[in-house]
C-alpha positions, 0 to 999 in steps of 0.5 A: 602404398607401404606396407606396415612393419614390425617397427611400425607395429612397435611404435603405434604400440608405444604411442598407445601406451602414452595415452593409456597410463593416464586412462582407467588402468592408470594404476598399472600403467603409469609406474609400470612393473612386472607385478603390475602388469601380470595383474592387469593381464589377468583382469583384461583376460577375465572377460576377453573371448577375442580369439586373436588375443586368446592365441597371443596369450597361448602362443606367448605364455605356452599354455591356455588362459582358463579362468583358474589358471591365475596361480599358473599366470603368476609363475609367469611374472619374469616374462613381463620384463621386457614389456615393462622395459619397453614401456619404460623407454628402456628396451626394445622389444624383439619378441612379436608375441610379447609387442602382442601381448603389450598391445593387448595391455594398452588395447591397441587395434589392429592387433596382432602383429600380422593382422596389422602388417597387412594393413597399407599406408601412403607414408610417402603421398601423404607427405608430399600432400602436407607439403603442397598444401602448406605451401598453398597456404602460405603468405600471397601477400609476399608473392605478389611483392616479388613479382612487383620487385621483378617486373619490368618498368613500362618504360623499359617493357615497350622495347620491341624484341628482335626478329630473331627472338621472336622467330625462335618463340613462335619455333618452340610454340609450334613444337610444344603441343604436338611434342606433348601429344607424343609423350602422353601417347608413349606414357599411355602405351607404357602403361596399359602394355608394360606389365607392372610389378607390384605385387610380391610372392614367396618363391622357395625362400626369398619374396620376388617382384611379380605382377599382380594380374600374373598366374603364377605357374609351378612352384610359385603357385603354392603361395599367395600374391600379397602387396609389394613391400621393397623392404621384404625383397631382402627377407630370407630363409637361411641354411645354417652351417658350422660357420653360421653366426647366431649373435651380435653384440649379444643381440639375436641377427636370426630368428626361427620358426619351430615345426616338430623337431625342425627349425626354419631360420630367417634372417629377419623377423616377421612370419614364415611365409610358408605357414604364417607362423610367427618368427621367434628371435634364437636363444642359446637354449634353442640351438643346443636342444635343436641344432648342437 
């Protein structure tokens, strides 16, 4: 099982946009602009009592939604530009809260990203099953033809096997069943007695694979376990210094979570495992204000 990632979330939202742009809100979405998306956002939130959506609104716009905030929302028109270019396929979105607003605009569920990321998919298993099913539906007549072509004619098949070959085949048959039994017992022993690390847990500044049934001790028990996602084992909390690089090719390569006047830095997008707050890409403004 594979845990859903931010890239999976963005891909699903974009796919839902392709459907909704010819739906009931096509006048806003078919040829999206910042002003149109802002108007659609205002319309959708008029009757929206979803707690998660209201939290996403507050996190993105930095103020709570109320019925008489339309004028205040007009001042935020430029914040819809990244969503506009994302829908048009011109740019990517790095701000999780912007992706959550995009999901609201096209009514994609499950949202927000935190809820979506906790779902698991069977990507590899489904691919294998589909391959097997497609092969099972192949042309049986073709297989029959191959068998006929490779079959030995009755005249040649009647030739007796040598005594040496017969003895070898009998010997192999006698060894097969005991060997299979031993192999099965070893596999069963390994499955029952050897612990399997199928979960992961946050430990100070990184995730570590752990056994799901094992009770954590010491510092580990501060955080709960979650299904193992091998991609997240490279996720790290970063201690910055004078030589820390924040941008590469003018794009942020670090993400932060603000707690009071303190910033925690991470090497990838997602959520802070210590408080589940969404991470935001670093900006020069935040560096100047809180670091320099």
